[in-house]
C-alpha positions as a LaTeX table, in Angstrom:
\begin{tabular}{lrrr}
\hline
Residue & $x$ (\AA) & $y$ (\AA) & $z$ (\AA) \\
\hline
Asn1 & 145.64 & 243.29 & 29.70 \\
Lys2 & 144.33 & 245.34 & 32.34 \\
Glu3 & 146.53 & 248.31 & 33.45 \\
Leu4 & 145.93 & 251.01 & 36.11 \\
Gln5 & 144.87 & 254.14 & 33.41 \\
Asp6 & 142.99 & 257.56 & 33.37 \\
Phe7 & 139.51 & 256.52 & 32.10 \\
Asn8 & 139.15 & 260.17 & 31.10 \\
Asp9 & 142.02 & 260.37 & 28.95 \\
Thr10 & 140.83 & 257.20 & 26.67 \\
Ala11 & 137.38 & 258.42 & 26.61 \\
Gly12 & 138.74 & 262.15 & 25.33 \\
Lys13 & 140.61 & 260.53 & 22.73 \\
Gln14 & 137.68 & 258.56 & 21.67 \\
Val15 & 135.35 & 261.99 & 21.65 \\
Glu16 & 138.42 & 263.39 & 19.12 \\
Met17 & 138.51 & 260.52 & 16.96 \\
Asn18 & 134.72 & 260.53 & 16.13 \\
Gln19 & 134.41 & 264.43 & 16.24 \\
Leu20 & 135.78 & 263.69 & 12.30 \\
Val21 & 132.47 & 261.82 & 11.46 \\
Ala22 & 130.27 & 264.20 & 13.74 \\
Asp23 & 131.50 & 266.97 & 11.79 \\
Gly24 & 130.42 & 265.54 & 8.36 \\
Lys25 & 126.80 & 265.76 & 9.66 \\
Asn26 & 127.08 & 268.84 & 11.58 \\
Ile27 & 126.84 & 267.16 & 14.88 \\
Gln28 & 128.39 & 268.48 & 18.04 \\
Leu29 & 130.05 & 266.01 & 20.44 \\
His30 & 130.46 & 267.29 & 23.84 \\
Phe31 & 132.56 & 265.63 & 26.63 \\
Asp32 & 131.70 & 266.11 & 30.02 \\
Pro33 & 134.36 & 264.20 & 32.39 \\
Gly34 & 133.79 & 263.59 & 36.05 \\
Thr35 & 136.40 & 263.53 & 38.57 \\
Leu36 & 137.07 & 259.70 & 38.68 \\
Pro37 & 139.86 & 257.76 & 39.96 \\
Ala38 & 142.73 & 255.60 & 38.03 \\
Ile39 & 140.83 & 252.30 & 37.46 \\
Pro40 & 142.20 & 249.04 & 35.74 \\
Tyr41 & 141.02 & 248.08 & 32.14 \\
Asp42 & 142.40 & 246.88 & 29.19 \\
Thr43 & 142.70 & 249.89 & 26.81 \\
Ser44 & 142.13 & 248.08 & 23.50 \\
Ala45 & 138.70 & 246.36 & 24.81 \\
Ile46 & 137.55 & 249.71 & 26.42 \\
Thr47 & 138.35 & 251.87 & 23.51 \\
Gln48 & 136.49 & 249.60 & 21.42 \\
Val49 & 133.27 & 250.07 & 23.62 \\
Met50 & 133.72 & 253.69 & 23.68 \\
Gly51 & 134.04 & 253.94 & 20.08 \\
Asn52 & 131.02 & 252.03 & 19.22 \\
Phe53 & 128.78 & 253.92 & 21.77 \\
Ile54 & 129.98 & 257.27 & 20.60 \\
Gly55 & 130.24 & 256.14 & 16.84 \\
Asn56 & 126.26 & 254.63 & 16.96 \\
Ala57 & 125.12 & 258.06 & 18.56 \\
Val58 & 126.71 & 259.75 & 15.60 \\
Lys59 & 125.58 & 257.08 & 13.17 \\
Phe60 & 121.60 & 257.24 & 14.30 \\
Ser61 & 121.75 & 261.01 & 15.17 \\
Pro62 & 120.28 & 263.78 & 12.76 \\
Pro63 & 122.20 & 266.10 & 11.33 \\
Asn64 & 122.36 & 269.63 & 13.49 \\
Ser65 & 122.02 & 267.56 & 16.67 \\
Lys66 & 124.13 & 267.16 & 19.93 \\
Val67 & 125.67 & 264.07 & 21.75 \\
Leu68 & 127.09 & 264.33 & 25.23 \\
Ile69 & 129.33 & 261.99 & 26.70 \\
Thr70 & 129.96 & 262.22 & 30.36 \\
Thr71 & 131.53 & 260.17 & 32.84 \\
Glu72 & 131.00 & 259.91 & 36.61 \\
Ser73 & 132.05 & 257.96 & 39.70 \\
Leu74 & 129.43 & 255.75 & 41.29 \\
Asp75 & 130.42 & 254.01 & 44.42 \\
Asp76 & 132.96 & 251.14 & 43.38 \\
Phe77 & 132.03 & 251.73 & 39.79 \\
Ile78 & 132.90 & 254.49 & 36.95 \\
Arg79 & 130.37 & 255.11 & 34.26 \\
Leu80 & 130.32 & 256.37 & 30.82 \\
Ser81 & 127.18 & 257.50 & 29.22 \\
Val82 & 126.53 & 258.42 & 25.71 \\
His83 & 123.30 & 260.30 & 25.27 \\
Asp84 & 122.06 & 261.20 & 21.64 \\
Glu85 & 118.97 & 263.38 & 20.03 \\
Gly86 & 118.27 & 260.40 & 17.80 \\
Pro87 & 115.08 & 258.60 & 17.24 \\
Gly88 & 115.01 & 256.83 & 20.43 \\
Leu89 & 114.21 & 253.23 & 20.74 \\
Ser90 & 110.97 & 251.28 & 21.32 \\
Lys91 & 110.76 & 248.97 & 24.18 \\
Glu92 & 110.87 & 245.97 & 21.81 \\
Asp93 & 114.06 & 247.15 & 20.45 \\
Gln94 & 115.48 & 248.04 & 23.70 \\
Gln95 & 115.14 & 244.06 & 24.49 \\
Leu96 & 117.12 & 243.34 & 21.37 \\
Leu97 & 119.89 & 245.63 & 21.41 \\
Phe98 & 122.85 & 244.00 & 23.10 \\
Lys99 & 122.17 & 240.26 & 21.23 \\
Glu100 & 124.24 & 239.23 & 18.25 \\
Phe101 & 123.09 & 240.09 & 14.30 \\
Gln102 & 120.05 & 242.36 & 15.93 \\
Thr103 & 118.85 & 245.25 & 13.69 \\
Leu104 & 116.54 & 247.46 & 14.48 \\
Ser105 & 113.81 & 249.53 & 13.34 \\
Ala106 & 115.89 & 252.98 & 13.71 \\
Arg107 & 118.11 & 253.41 & 10.79 \\
Pro108 & 121.29 & 255.24 & 10.55 \\
Thr109 & 120.76 & 258.99 & 9.44 \\
Gly110 & 123.83 & 258.98 & 6.83 \\
Gly111 & 123.64 & 255.93 & 4.90 \\
Glu112 & 126.05 & 254.45 & 7.21 \\
Lys113 & 126.07 & 250.44 & 7.51 \\
Ser114 & 125.06 & 248.39 & 10.64 \\
Thr115 & 125.85 & 244.68 & 11.19 \\
Gly116 & 123.97 & 244.13 & 14.42 \\
Leu117 & 127.19 & 242.90 & 16.09 \\
Gly118 & 128.76 & 246.05 & 17.63 \\
Leu119 & 126.84 & 246.13 & 20.83 \\
Ala120 & 127.02 & 242.34 & 21.28 \\
Ile121 & 130.46 & 242.57 & 21.13 \\
Cys122 & 130.86 & 245.34 & 23.76 \\
Lys123 & 128.33 & 243.78 & 25.87 \\
Lys124 & 130.80 & 240.84 & 26.19 \\
Leu125 & 133.84 & 242.74 & 26.54 \\
Ile126 & 132.40 & 245.00 & 29.56 \\
His127 & 131.30 & 241.96 & 31.38 \\
Leu128 & 134.85 & 240.59 & 30.83 \\
His129 & 135.71 & 243.42 & 32.92 \\
Gly130 & 133.22 & 242.64 & 35.66 \\
Gly131 & 131.21 & 245.72 & 34.55 \\
Gln132 & 127.25 & 246.09 & 33.35 \\
Val133 & 125.88 & 247.84 & 30.02 \\
Gly134 & 122.56 & 249.64 & 29.56 \\
Val135 & 120.33 & 251.66 & 27.75 \\
Ser136 & 117.87 & 254.37 & 28.36 \\
Ser137 & 115.70 & 255.73 & 25.94 \\
Glu138 & 112.22 & 256.66 & 24.76 \\
Leu139 & 110.89 & 256.96 & 20.81 \\
Gly140 & 110.93 & 260.34 & 19.54 \\
Lys141 & 113.35 & 261.52 & 22.44 \\
Gly142 & 116.71 & 260.21 & 21.99 \\
Ser143 & 119.04 & 257.25 & 24.00 \\
Thr144 & 121.49 & 257.22 & 26.39 \\
Phe145 & 123.66 & 254.33 & 26.24 \\
Tyr146 & 125.77 & 253.64 & 29.16 \\
Phe147 & 128.43 & 251.03 & 30.50 \\
Ser148 & 129.99 & 250.85 & 33.97 \\
Leu149 & 133.46 & 249.16 & 35.03 \\
Pro150 & 134.61 & 248.35 & 38.56 \\
Thr151 & 136.98 & 250.58 & 40.13 \\
Arg152 & 139.20 & 247.36 & 41.52 \\
\hline
\end{tabular}
């Protein structure tokens, strides 16, 4: 059910919703929206992906850290990126990230649960929209998870 809509509005709502959990770990969420055109997407699906990416950043970040959520326009795509100050991911773990039932060496910092399904579902939802998912990470230096969606 794709409808032309404001991507930053959807992202902002997800930042607000995840702030409650972040507050419990004294994690500061910062949203830096870029200037974006309205784009067609399924609100339910993209809300689920945004919530998973932001929720994972909070889940795997240490207390008293920051999570930065940004949006930007890139040619015929828009991108949402979520950067955390967590433990980072090894190259081996990065290869497994978007596959079903994968639990990795990084552990949630507040005793939260992880099924290993969230990122696999996110990848499928983004691919159904004609987009891409990815990660940039280095052990000990945090991770940046991102996805892009076509503007048409």
